[in-house]
N, C-alpha and C positions, 0 to 999 in steps of 0.2 A: 641485526635488530633483536632487541631483548624480548624474551618470552615468546619468540616465534615457535609455533608448533609445526614440525615438518609435515608437509602434505602428502608425502609419498607412502605413508603407512595407513592403509584404510582402517586400521584398528584404533588409530588415534581419534578420540572423540572430543567434541566441544559442545557445551550446553548453549543452545540458541534460544533467545527469548524475544518474542515479537509482541510488543505492547500496542494495542489499538484502543480505539475509543470505547469499545464495548467488551473486549476480551483480551486476555493475555495467553498467548500460545507458547509452549515450551517443548523442546525436543532435543535429543542427542543427535548430533550430525557428524558423519565421518568425512574423511578427506575426498571421498568420491561424491559428496553431496547427498548422500542417502540419509533420510530422517528416520531415526529410531526412537522408540519409546516416547511418542509425543503425547502431550496432555494440554489441557487448557482450563482456565477459570475466568469468572467475570471480572471486568475491570471497573473500579470505582473512580470514574473519570471526573465526576463533578462534586466530590467531597473535598476534604482537606488534603494537603500534601502527604501527611502521614497515612491517611486512609488509602490514598492511591498507592503509596509504597507498600503498605501491608497487603494489598491485593496482588501486587507483583510477587511478593515473597510467598504468598499462599500458592500461587501458580507454580513457582519454582520448586517449592517444597514438595509438590506432588511428584516431581520427577527426580529430585535431588538424591533420594536413596539409590536409584539406578546409576545416577551420575557418579556418586561416590564409589559404588561398586566397580564401575568401569574406569576409575581413576581419572576422571575428567580433570584437566589441568587449567581450563580457562572458560570464561563465559563471554558470549557475544550478545549484545542487546541492541534492538532497534526500536524506534518510536517515531511517530509522525511529527511534523513540524520542523522548527528551526533548532538544529543541534550543532553544538561546537564539539566535533569529534575529538579534537586534540585534548580538550579538557574533560570530556565525558559529561558535558552539561546540556540538559534540555532547556533551551532558552524559553520557548513557548510553543504551544500547539493548540490550534483551534479546537481539536477534538479531545484534548487533555487539559482542560482549564484548571485542574487541581495543581498543576506544576508550573512554576515560572522560575527561571534561573536555578533549576533543580540539579544538584550534582549526582545524578542517577548512577553513573558508573562507579563513582567512589563509594557510594553508600552500599551498592550491591557487593562490591569487592570487599568492603570491610565486614559485611554481614557473613559472607561465605568463605572469606579467606582465599579467594581465587582472583587472579588478574582479570579485569573486565574491560571491555571496549563497548562504546556506544556510537551508533550512527543513525541517520535517518532511515525510516523503514523502506522507502522507495529506493534509496541508494543501496541498501542491503539486498533488496529483491533483484535489482538490476545486476548487482555483482554475481548473485547466484545464477541468474539466467545467462549471463555472459560467460561464466566459468563452466557451468554444468548443463545449462538448459537450452532454450530455444535460440539464444544468441551466440552459442559457442562457435558458430562458423563465421561470425561477422566481427569486423574490427570496431565498428561504432554502432551502438544501439541506443535507442530512446525507449525508456521503460515507463509505462503508465500503470499505476495501481488504482483500480476502481473499487472502492469499498464505502465505508462510512463517509470518507472524503475522497479526494483525488491527490495521489502522490506521484511525483515524477523523478526521474534520474537519467543521467547521461553517462555511459561508459564508453571509453575509447581506448583501444589497445590494452584492455584489461584494467584500466584505471578509472575510478569514479571521478567525475568532475564535482568537486566540493565547493568551488568558489573561493573567495579570499579568506573567509573565516569559517567555512564549513556549512554555510546556509544557502548555497547556490542551488539552482535548478528546482525551485519551488513552483512548478508550473501550474499546480492546481489552483493557485490564486492569481492567475493571469485573468484580467477582466475581458470578457467578450461583449459586455454591454455596460457602459458607464452609467446608464440610467436604470440598471437592473437592481434586484433585491440586495439588501445589505447582508454581506457575508459576516460570519463570526470573526474573521480576521480584521474587519474594519473597512474593507473596500466594498465596492458595489459591483455586481455583475460578474463575479468570479465564475469560471467554468464549473467549479465545485457546486455552485448553486443551481446548476442545470443538469448535470450528468452524473452526479454521485449517487450512491445508494440512498443517502439522506434526502437528496433533492427529489428523487423518484418517489419515495414514500410520502414526502411532504406534499408534492403535487397531487398524488393520488388521493390523499386524505382531503385536501382542499376541494377537489372536484367532486368527490363523493358527498361532502357536506353541502355543496352547492346544489347537487342533484337531488338530495334527500332520498326519496323512495326509489333508490337505484336498484336495478336488477343485475348490476354488474357482478361478474364472477369474482372480482377483487374482494367485494364485501363477503361473499359466501366463503371464499378461501380463508378469510380473516375471522371466521366464526361469527359474522354479523357485527363485529365491533371495529369501528373505523380506527380506533387507537391501536389495534393490532396489525394494521397494514404496514408491510415492509416492502423493500424492493423485490425480495423473493416472492412475496405474496402476489405482487403485480406480475412478475414473470410467470408464475404458475397460471394465473388467470389468462395471460396472453397466450400461453401454450394451449389452453383449452379453447381459444378462438375469441376471447372477449375483446370487443372493439375498443373500449376505453383503455384497457391495459395496453393493447397494442399501440394505440395512439401515444400514450405516455412514453413508452419505450422508444418509439420512432423519433419523437421530439428530442429525447435525451441523446439519441444516437446522432441526430443532425447537429445539435449543439457541440457534441464531442468532435464531430468532423470539422466544423468551422474552426474550432480551436486547434485541431491537428493540422489543418491547412496552414495556419500561421506558423506552427512549429516546423513543418516541413520547409516552408519558405525561409525560415531563419536558420535552421540547423542542417537540413538535408541529411538525416541519418541514413545509414544503410538499411536499417530495419526498425520498425516500431513493434514493441512487445507489450501486450496487454494482459495484466494479471489482476489479482485482488478478488474479493468475494463475489463481485458481480461482473468481473472481466468477461467471462464467456457469455453472460447475458447480453452485454453490449456488442460483442463481436458476432453474435448471431445476426446482427443487423449490418454486417460488414458491407453487403452490396449497396445498401442505402447510404452508408457512410461514403463509399467510393463515389457514388453519384453526386453527393454533396461536395466532396473534395474537388470535383471538376470545376466548381464555381468559386471555391474558397482557397485554392492553392494555385499560385501563378507559376510555380516552378514547373517547367515542361517535363521534368522527370518524376513528378509527384506520383503518377500512376504506377511507377516501377518500385516504389518503396513498399515492401511487404508489411502487412499488419498481421502479426502472428499472436496466437495464444501462448501465454506463459506455460512452460512445461510443468512447473510446480503448482499450477492453478493458484489457489489461495495461500499456498505455503512457501512462496518464493521468499518472502521477507524472513521467515523462520530460518530457512536454509542460509540466507544471506547474512543473518545476524552472526551465525557461526563462521561464515566465510571470511569475516574480518580477521580470523586467526588462521583458517585453513587455506585461504587464497588471498592473503593480505595485499592491499595496495600500498604504495609508498606513502610514508608519512613524513612530515617536515622534520621531525625530530629523530628519524631513523639514522 
């Protein structure tokens, strides 16, 4: 395989780039999966294609001097949504409306003069967890990234399942209610509309507006401004004992469990690994999710499928972006 970086030398570094709906995280990653010299910058997701690309370059430029000094030889990039990994093209992503059919890998490679690969962010995260993290002892893992949206990926025997053209395993847009709210993807009732960070903050804001003179800790943590409410705001309020915040997170966990029940019945993975920015927030309700799964998974072995936290926490995708070079999967053109 051309341009492969040998994984045996821990001093070989790859620049990993994780592009999300609100931020771009960049870091140097070695062949042991250790993240060095990490940085981040805001992502301009709702501007023009050029504005979005400049935001990515700004984030990379913050770490590039160290990358050049370390003689980094490749860049691995990941982003949410539908990605054609073979061509390095981001087809579309609900949380990155600035890009459509955007040749992201080619443009980054041209700008920095370094070979660049692109994959879906959940696929990248799953690869990192399978290679170096919580899934390293398992042959098949189902990975769930809970953040602005919900990303998913399947890894079996060290190989990411990409589907026919590279857009497979987009589980965050599986509908669990065909009469549910309209998702940005165009479908109704996607699980992303119920259990993502965006869904949690949206529901909290709506309930607070309906209640008006609310004494909820959510509003106090947000500085009295409903517009400042985020999923983390809700979580902080729940930890202080706020009933409304706890109710919102419990409901999100139940919707997540209903969806996971369907996935266990369909795929029966050896393990489910949960990561992303609010992954640990949701797994703190694991007991409630287990009770819900009793009604929503008919597989008699569902209770034996572990639900684990990602070892990398919110940095799984960053490590996995680099893992495209450090722990590469087979590609059709190899």
